[in-house]
C-alpha positions in Angstrom: 18.3 17.8 2.5 19.3 14.4 1.2 17.4 11.1 1.2 20.0 9.7 3.7 19.8 12.6 6.1 16.0 12.5 6.2 16.2 8.8 6.8 18.7 9.3 9.6 16.5 12.0 11.2 13.3 9.8 11.1 15.2 6.6 12.0 17.0 8.4 14.8 13.6 8.6 16.6 13.5 4.9 17.0 15.0 2.9 19.9 14.2 5.6 22.5 10.5 4.9 23.4 9.7 1.2 23.4 5.9 1.9 22.9 6.6 3.5 19.5 9.0 0.8 18.5 6.4 -1.9 19.3 3.6 0.2 17.6 5.5 0.5 14.4 6.6 -3.1 14.5 3.0 -4.2 14.6 1.5 -1.5 12.4 4.0 -1.4 9.6 4.8 -5.1 9.3 4.1 -6.9 6.1 0.7 -8.2 7.2 -1.3 -6.0 9.6 -2.3 -3.1 7.3 -2.8 -5.4 4.4 -5.1 -7.7 6.3 -7.1 -4.7 7.6 -7.3 -3.4 4.1 -8.6 -6.8 2.8 -11.1 -7.0 5.6 -12.4 -3.5 4.6 -12.7 -4.8 1.0 -14.9 -7.7 2.2 -16.9 -5.2 4.3 -17.4 -3.0 1.2 -18.4 -5.9 -0.9 -21.2 -7.2 1.4 -22.1 -4.4 3.8 -24.9 -2.3 2.3 -28.5 -3.4 1.8 -29.1 -0.5 -0.6 -28.6 -2.1 -4.1 -27.2 1.1 -5.6 -24.6 1.6 -2.7 -23.7 -2.0 -2.8 -23.1 -1.9 -6.6 -20.9 1.1 -6.2 -19.0 -0.4 -3.4 -18.5 -3.7 -5.3 -17.2 -1.8 -8.3 -14.8 0.0 -6.0 -13.5 -3.3 -4.7 -13.0 -4.6 -8.2 -11.2 -1.3 -9.2 -9.0 -1.6 -6.1 -8.0 -5.2 -7.0 -7.0 -4.0 -10.4 -5.1 -1.1 -8.9 -3.1 -3.5 -6.6 -2.3 -5.7 -9.6 -1.1 -2.7 -11.7 1.0 -1.3 -8.8 2.6 -4.8 -8.3 3.3 -4.9 -12.0 4.9 -1.5 -11.9 7.1 -2.6 -9.0 8.2 -5.8 -10.8 9.1 -3.7 -13.9 11.1 -1.2 -11.9 12.9 -4.0 -10.0 13.6 -6.0 -13.1 15.0 -3.0 -15.0 17.1 -1.3 -12.3 20.0 -2.3 -10.1 18.6 -3.3 -6.7 18.9 -0.5 -4.1 20.5 -1.7 -0.9 18.6 -1.2 2.4 19.8 1.5 4.7 21.2 -1.1 7.2 23.3 -2.6 4.3 24.8 0.8 3.4 25.2 2.9 6.5 27.5 2.0 9.4 25.7 0.0 12.1 25.9 2.8 14.7 23.9 5.1 12.3 20.9 2.8 11.8 18.4 1.6 14.4 16.9 -1.5 13.0 13.8 -2.4 15.1 12.5 -4.9 12.5 13.6 -7.9 10.6 16.0 -7.3 7.7 14.3 -7.8 4.4 16.4 -9.2 1.6 14.8 -7.6 -1.5 15.5 -4.3 -3.1 14.6 -1.2 -1.0 13.3 0.7 -4.0 10.3 1.0 -4.4 8.8 0.2 -1.0 6.5 -2.8 -1.6 4.4 -2.0 1.5 3.8 1.6 0.3 3.0 0.5 -3.3 0.3 -2.0 -2.2 -1.2 0.2 0.5 -1.4 3.3 -1.6 -2.8 1.3 -4.6 -5.5 0.1 -2.2 -6.1 3.6 -0.6 -6.4 5.8 -3.8 -9.3 4.0 -5.6 -11.3 3.8 -2.4 -10.5 7.4 -1.5 -11.7 8.6 -4.9 -15.0 6.7 -4.7 -15.7 6.5 -0.9 -13.7 9.1 0.9 -14.6 8.0 4.5 -13.1 4.5 4.1 -10.5 5.9 1.7 -9.1 8.3 4.4 -8.7 5.4 6.8 -6.7 3.4 4.2 -4.7 6.5 3.3 -3.8 7.0 6.9 -2.7 3.4 7.2 -0.5 3.8 4.1 1.1 7.1 5.4 1.6 5.9 9.0 2.9 2.5 7.8 5.2 4.1 5.2 6.6 6.4 7.9 7.0 3.3 10.1 9.1 1.5 7.5 11.6 4.4 7.6 11.4 4.6 11.4 12.2 0.9 11.7 15.3 1.3 9.4 14.2 -0.8 6.4 13.5 2.0 3.8 14.7 5.4 2.7 12.1 8.1 2.3 12.4 8.1 -1.5 11.6 4.3 -1.4 8.3 5.0 0.3 7.5 7.9 -2.1 8.3 5.7 -5.1 6.0 3.1 -3.6 3.3 5.7 -3.3 3.9 6.7 -6.9 3.5 3.1 -8.0 0.2 3.0 -6.0 -1.0 6.1 -7.8 0.1 4.8 -11.2 -1.7 1.5 -10.4 -4.8 3.5 -9.6 -4.6 5.5 -12.8 -4.2 2.5 -15.0 -7.0 0.7 -13.1 -9.4 3.6 -13.8 -8.4 3.5 -17.5 -9.0 -0.3 -17.6 -12.2 0.1 -15.7 -13.4 2.7 -18.3 -12.4 0.5 -21.2 -13.7 -2.8 -19.8 -16.7 -1.5 -17.7 -19.0 -3.7 -19.7 -17.1 -6.8 -18.6 -17.2 -5.7 -14.9 -20.9 -5.2 -15.2 -21.2 -8.8 -16.7 -18.9 -10.1 -14.0 -21.1 -8.6 -11.2 -24.2 -10.1 -12.8 -22.6 -13.5 -12.7 -21.5 -13.0 -9.1 -25.1 -11.9 -8.2 -26.5 -14.9 -10.0 -24.2 -17.2 -8.0 -25.2 -15.3 -4.8 -21.6 -14.0 -4.4 -22.4 -10.3 -4.6 
């Protein structure tokens, strides 16, 4: 089964049930899941009164921020070294694509949404599975929604998830190498009453 045929099957579900169209427009837009994820990061940073849990959560937030930065770097490297991939609505005939979203102008590959959301979900999942599962669900449902709305092929979303996983792996490596600096940074934040 080709990338295009999987896209057409998923995208073919759109335009029939207005509730689902509106749900994915809201859920998989460029801001909703990202804002929810950032609010969760703020919650993790400040929530616990137990010093050990709070320290672990704050380290998770720092790790997640590094992961997002590394995934964004991977996306930039991919986009700068490849020909831009046209969006499905730019390639397929209009009667074969249901676009229930605005038409982004950047390259379809990799999916930016998926890269950022998965790079946020993986570090949290590996360190705090309860919150991580929520972020992972947001990433998966939102990634599906981007295909459903007609703005990405399935391989774009999978490549975005791969960038997220790569970002997480590099973040763990950097965290391991520069753990002393993160400890120092947290001490400074605590001294300034920011942590």
